[in-house]
ZADREN-367572 format. One record per residue (C-alpha): residue in three letters; x, z negated, y negated. Coordinates in steps of 0.02 Angstrom, whole numbers, padded with zeros to 5 digits, always signed. Layout:
BEGIN
AlaXZY/...
# end
This chain:
BEGIN
Met-00360-01276-00904/Lys-00214-01311-00789/Ser-00168-01172-00678/Pro-00181-01199-00488/Pro-00014-01215-00388/Arg+00078-01063-00330/Asp+00014-00972-00181/Gly+00120-00929-00027/Val+00031-00791+00049/Ala+00043-00604+00018/Ala+00011-00517+00178/Val-00055-00357+00249/Val-00219-00320+00332/Val-00265-00194+00458/Pro-00421-00107+00520/Pro-00474-00042+00685/Ala-00615+00080+00647/Pro-00754+00052+00619/Arg-00730-00133+00605/Val-00580-00217+00519/Ile-00500-00378+00583/Pro-00377-00400+00437/Lys-00226-00483+00368/Ala-00051-00516+00428/Ala-00092-00694+00424/Ala-00253-00672+00519/Thr-00260-00523+00634/Lys-00199-00470+00804/Arg-00170-00295+00744/Pro-00018-00250+00643/Val+00009-00125+00506/Arg+00133+00017+00556/Thr+00243+00119+00440/His+00301+00293+00476/Ala+00480+00250+00423/Gly+00504+00075+00491/Gly+00529-00016+00648/Gly+00424-00170+00594/Arg+00255-00205+00671/His+00200-00349+00564/Leu+00251-00409+00391/Ser+00209-00560+00276/Ala+00277-00600+00105/Gly+00276-00779+00051/Trp+00323-00868-00117/Gly+00503-00821-00117/His+00538-00755+00054/Thr+00477-00619+00176/Cys+00464-00609+00365/Ala+00433-00468+00483/Val+00399-00451+00670/Leu+00500-00306+00738/Ala+00443-00184+00875/Thr+00544-00294+00996/Gly+00449-00451+00954/Met+00596-00525+00859/Val+00562-00609+00696/Lys+00671-00580+00548/Cys+00659-00675+00381/Trp+00750-00648+00214/Gly+00740-00714+00037/Gln+00736-00896-00021/Gly+00796-01011+00120/Gly+00828-01184+00037/Asp+00695-01273+00133/Gly+00730-01193+00308/Gln+00586-01068+00288/Leu+00701-00925+00354/Gly+00735-01022+00513/Leu+00926-00987+00483/Gly+00986-01140+00392/Phe+00978-01179+00207/Lys+01058-01013+00150/Asp+00964-00880+00060/Arg+00970-00709+00135/Gly+00953-00528+00077/Gly+01036-00539-00094/Asp+01184-00447-00017/Arg+01137-00282+00071/Asn+01285-00315+00190/Gly+01190-00466+00252/Met+01037-00364+00311/Gly+01013-00251+00464/Ser+01106-00310+00615/Ala+01199-00441+00507/Leu+01031-00532+00484/Pro+01001-00645+00637/Pro+00831-00653+00714/Val+00734-00816+00707/Asp+00755-00909+00871/Val+00578-00950+00928/Gly+00626-01001+01105/Thr+00707-00943+01265/Gly+00625-00782+01321/Arg+00496-00790+01189/Thr+00439-00662+01067/Ala+00317-00656+00918/Val+00156-00559+00892/Ala+00121-00612+00715/Val+00205-00701+00573/Ser+00143-00784+00410/Ala+00254-00831+00265/Gly+00184-00970+00156/Gly+00244-01058+00006/Leu+00400-01139+00076/His+00359-01128+00258/Thr+00334-00990+00394/Cys+00221-00985+00553/Ala+00221-00872+00699/Val+00109-00840+00843/Leu+00212-00810+01000/Asp+00178-00696+01151/Thr+00106-00849+01239/Gly-00022-00885+01105/Ala+00079-01037+01046/Val+00107-01066+00861/Lys+00277-01127+00785/Cys+00302-01170+00609/Trp+00463-01209+00513/Gly+00526-01241+00338/Glu+00464-01374+00217/Ala+00351-01499+00307/Asp+00275-01591+00157/His+00096-01653+00189/Gly+00110-01602+00380/Lys+00088-01418+00351/Leu+00213-01384+00503/Gly+00080-01472+00606/Leu+00208-01576+00699/Gly+00149-01751+00654/Asp+00279-01788+00531/Thr+00351-01724+00371/Lys+00527-01678+00430/Asn+00583-01506+00378/Arg+00642-01391+00514/Gly+00746-01232+00512/Gly+00882-01294+00397/Gln+00993-01392+00515/Pro+01074-01344+00680/Asn+00974-01374+00839/Glu+00803-01374+00750/Met+00745-01196+00808/Gly+00723-01117+00973/Asp+00673-01231+01119/Ala+00705-01382+01008/Leu+00558-01330+00885/Pro+00394-01394+00960/Ala+00239-01286+00964/Val+00094-01342+00864/Asp-00032-01437+00967/Leu-00194-01336+00948/Gly-00296-01436+01080/Thr-00305-01433+01268/Gly-00298-01262+01338/Arg-00305-01184+01166/Thr-00203-01038+01099/Ala-00198-00940+00932/Val-00232-00762+00896/Ala-00179-00777+00712/Val-00099-00896+00591/Ala-00112-00910+00398/Ala+00027-01006+00304/Gly-00039-01049+00129/Gly+00041-01141-00016/Met+00038-01316+00058/His-00075-01297+00213/Thr-00092-01189+00371/Cys-00235-01124+00464/Ala-00250-01049+00638/Leu-00382-00940+00720/Leu-00396-00994+00903/Asp-00435-00892+01055/Thr-00614-00965+01049/Gly-00646-00900+00874/Ala-00634-01076+00801/Val-00522-01113+00646/Lys-00413-01265+00632/Cys-00320-01304+00470/Trp-00185-01439+00438/Gly-00066-01497+00295/Asp-00114-01543+00120/Gly-00295-01595+00111/Thr-00310-01610-00081/Tyr-00457-01516-00144/Gly-00526-01487+00036/Pro-00433-01331+00101/Leu-00429-01403+00274/Gly-00620-01397+00288/Phe-00664-01582+00305/Ala-00775-01699+00205/Asp-00627-01783+00136/Gln-00456-01742+00052/Glu-00341-01818+00179/Asn-00185-01736+00245/Arg-00181-01689+00431/Gly-00023-01658+00532/Asp+00089-01778+00443/Asn+00064-01917+00562/Pro+00059-01932+00753/Asn-00109-01918+00838/Glu-00187-01798+00704/Met-00163-01637+00793/Gly-00226-01562+00959/Asp-00396-01629+01016/Ala-00394-01752+00875/Leu-00402-01610+00749/Pro-00580-01548+00735/Pro-00610-01365+00694/Val-00691-01309+00532/Asp-00878-01315+00543/Leu-00929-01133+00508/Gly-01111-01156+00549/Pro-01205-01166+00714/Gly-01151-01036+00838/Arg-01034-00957+00712/Thr-00852-00902+00750/Ala-00721-00824+00648/Val-00632-00653+00666/Ala-00504-00688+00528/Val-00437-00833+00420/Ser-00339-00835+00258/Ala-00253-00983+00179/Gly-00223-00975-00011/Ala-00144-01095-00134/Ser-00271-01236-00109/His-00421-01144-00034/Ser-00459-01060+00129/Cys-00576-00922+00184/Ala-00642-00861+00350/Leu-00724-00696+00401/Leu-00863-00738+00520/Asp-00923-00644+00667/Thr-01071-00593+00565/Gly-00970-00513+00430/Ala-01008-00657+00312/Val-00864-00740+00208/Lys-00852-00925+00189/Cys-00725-01013+00081/Trp-00684-01199+00061/Gly-00562-01304-00041/Ala-00518-01285-00224/Asp-00638-01182-00325/Trp-00535-01147-00483/His-00624-01016-00586/Gly-00735-00976-00445/Ala-00612-00938-00305/Arg-00742-00981-00170/Gly-00870-00865-00247/Leu-01014-00994-00249/Gly-01084-00938-00411/Ala-01083-01119-00466/Pro-01036-01189-00634/Thr-00948-01339-00563/Lys-00793-01337-00458/Arg-00858-01450-00314/Asp-00674-01471-00258/Gly-00675-01558-00087/Glu-00843-01631-00097/Pro-00926-01689+00068/Ala-01044-01579+00164/Gln-00964-01419+00097/Ile-00951-01333+00269/Gly-01071-01273+00404/Asp-01253-01218+00363/Ala-01246-01332+00207/Phe-01111-01218+00132/Pro-01170-01046+00074/Ala-01079-00883+00113/Val-01009-00775-00026/Asp-01139-00660-00095/Leu-01058-00485-00079/Gly-01225-00400-00127/Pro-01382-00353-00033/Gly-01347-00298+00143/Arg-01162-00301+00117/Thr-01041-00380+00237/Ala-00845-00393+00237/Val-00721-00322+00355/Ala-00570-00414+00282/Val-00536-00563+00168/Ser-00379-00628+00079/Ala-00360-00792-00016/Gly-00231-00797-00156/Gln-00192-00913-00294/Gly-00358-00968-00363/Tyr-00445-00802-00321/Thr-00506-00707-00168/Cys-00524-00526-00121/Ala-00626-00441+00013/Val-00647-00270+00090/Leu-00828-00234+00114/Asp-00910-00132+00253/Thr-00923+00013+00136/Gly-00731+00012+00101/Ala-00754-00057-00074/Val-00646-00204-00134/Lys-00724-00348-00229/Cys-00619-00489-00303/Trp-00677-00651-00381/Gly-00601-00812-00450/Ala-00457-00819-00578/Gly-00437-00655-00681/Phe-00265-00698-00753/Tyr-00162-00543-00778/Gly-00296-00429-00715/Ala-00276-00488-00533/Leu-00463-00453-00502/Gly-00438-00272-00551/Leu-00591-00258-00668/Gly-00505-00209-00830/Asp-00506-00383-00908/Ile-00436-00560-00877/Asn-00607-00640-00856/His-00636-00761-00719/Arg-00789-00722-00604/Gly-00879-00821-00467/Asn-00921-00981-00557/Asp-01085-00927-00631/Pro-01241-00878-00537/Thr-01245-00711-00630/Glu-01075-00651-00581/Met-01085-00626-00390/Gly-01185-00508-00281/Asp-01224-00339-00359/Ala-01170-00413-00531/Leu-00992-00422-00470/Pro-00914-00245-00493/Ala-00813-00171-00359/Val-00628-00128-00397/Asp-00610+00053-00452/Leu-00481+00126-00325/Gly-00504+00306-00388/Ala-00630+00443-00361/Gly-00692+00444-00184/Arg-00564+00315-00125/Thr-00596+00172-00014/Ala-00488+00028+00060/Val-00453-00025+00236/Ala-00348-00180+00188/Val-00314-00298+00043/Ser-00194-00438+00003/Ala-00218-00570-00141/Ser-00061-00656-00189/Glu-00002-00765-00327/Glu-00060-00659-00480/His-00063-00479-00411/Thr-00161-00388-00283/Cys-00126-00237-00168/Ala-00246-00125-00072/Leu-00211-00008+00075/Leu-00322+00138+00048/Ala-00400+00248+00190/Thr-00275+00385+00131/Gly-00128+00279+00181/Ala-00083+00253-00002/Ile-00059+00077-00077/Lys-00122+00028-00249/Cys-00074-00137-00333/Trp-00134-00219-00496/Gly-00118-00384-00590/Arg+00045-00458-00652/Gly+00189-00341-00654/Asn+00328-00439-00730/Arg+00450-00434-00583/Gly+00405-00258-00525/Gln+00281-00327-00398/Leu+00161-00184-00427/Gly+00293-00056-00369/Leu+00260+00055-00520/Gly+00437+00069-00586/Asp+00407-00045-00738/Gln+00352-00224-00782/Arg+00183-00197-00849/Asp+00021-00279-00798/Arg-00119-00170-00735/Gly-00303-00210-00720/Asp-00313-00324-00870/Glu-00368-00190-00995/Pro-00490-00047-00982/Asn-00439+00122-00918/Glu-00300+00059-00812/Met-00380+00067-00642/Gly-00454+00208-00540/Asp-00365+00372-00550/Ala-00268+00303-00693/Leu-00177+00178-00572/Pro-00040+00267-00478/Ala-00006+00234-00295/Val+00155+00141-00248/Asp+00284+00271-00201/Leu+00354+00219-00030/Gly+00416+00391+00014/Gly+00280+00396+00150/Arg+00104+00335+00190/Val+00061+00172+00277/Glu-00038+00191+00437/Gly-00166+00059+00466/Arg-00236+00128+00632/
# end
């Protein structure tokens, strides 16, 4: 079976106790590190962005489509080009950012005013500016010259999630709006049309995702071609591509982009009797959630052990694979998680101890374990056998 397209999202999630409102792409609260000056961090397909304590945004890595907001040049390959030599992204006169999300080939930020600005590759309208013109690569495309995304009359954003080919925002009302590539239905409509690539498709003309009567979201996550929201009830609903069970429906068919897949007609993910989620993260063809117990459950594509279950089996596309039948990831004796991030083919969790554990594909050192081995694809690789990432200090999520 053809693998899904590459995901752009690998972000951090943060909890306020006792309830977590997570994900760098989907939360108002940033992760803090003891050693760093950053207050928000998001890693995309080939680039990374951070919001500094000053509210400045800095991006580095692959820049060929303007996703760094600094022209077409890659940054970060020369250590002399980092630090004070790395210019901040110009988000507008007097403006600062409160959150940033790095997607496949584009980047979005929530500003201090609640406005959203996106730059980089604009294919399918994922910048939300009514065209398919890239921004951030040429002079005079950033700063005051870069329009904010029209979210609707009087509306602001509290979070933004840049996915592979689409973008979602969590509004101040708790509504979710998505735009960009509509193939497979990740925008949450009963069609597969793109939004944001032509005039008059944004603002009040762009409906919110129907989450069900009276329901609002507290977090949103955009994956490769599917999206998920954490509702005010603690339920998780996912829509879009259902490769290998990424939406957790326990259904044998993919149901990609079929009509009437949202609202009350669309079921929440079965996390187990009485269980709710406090965080959700959509990756490439799979999804992970932190439950109210601190356990982590992942479903969808199991390539390279990304689900952390000691095999490469897919889960979530059969009725017998969800709920209590879906094992929690073994994080170690007595260990619980406060945050999780699903990416292209690997997953990381922030534990309550401040440690970070990663599993799945390790071919580029993305697990942070000093080698290129995969973890989680065979028995006896998880739990206490899985080392924490050595960062020289703990990560603080409170």
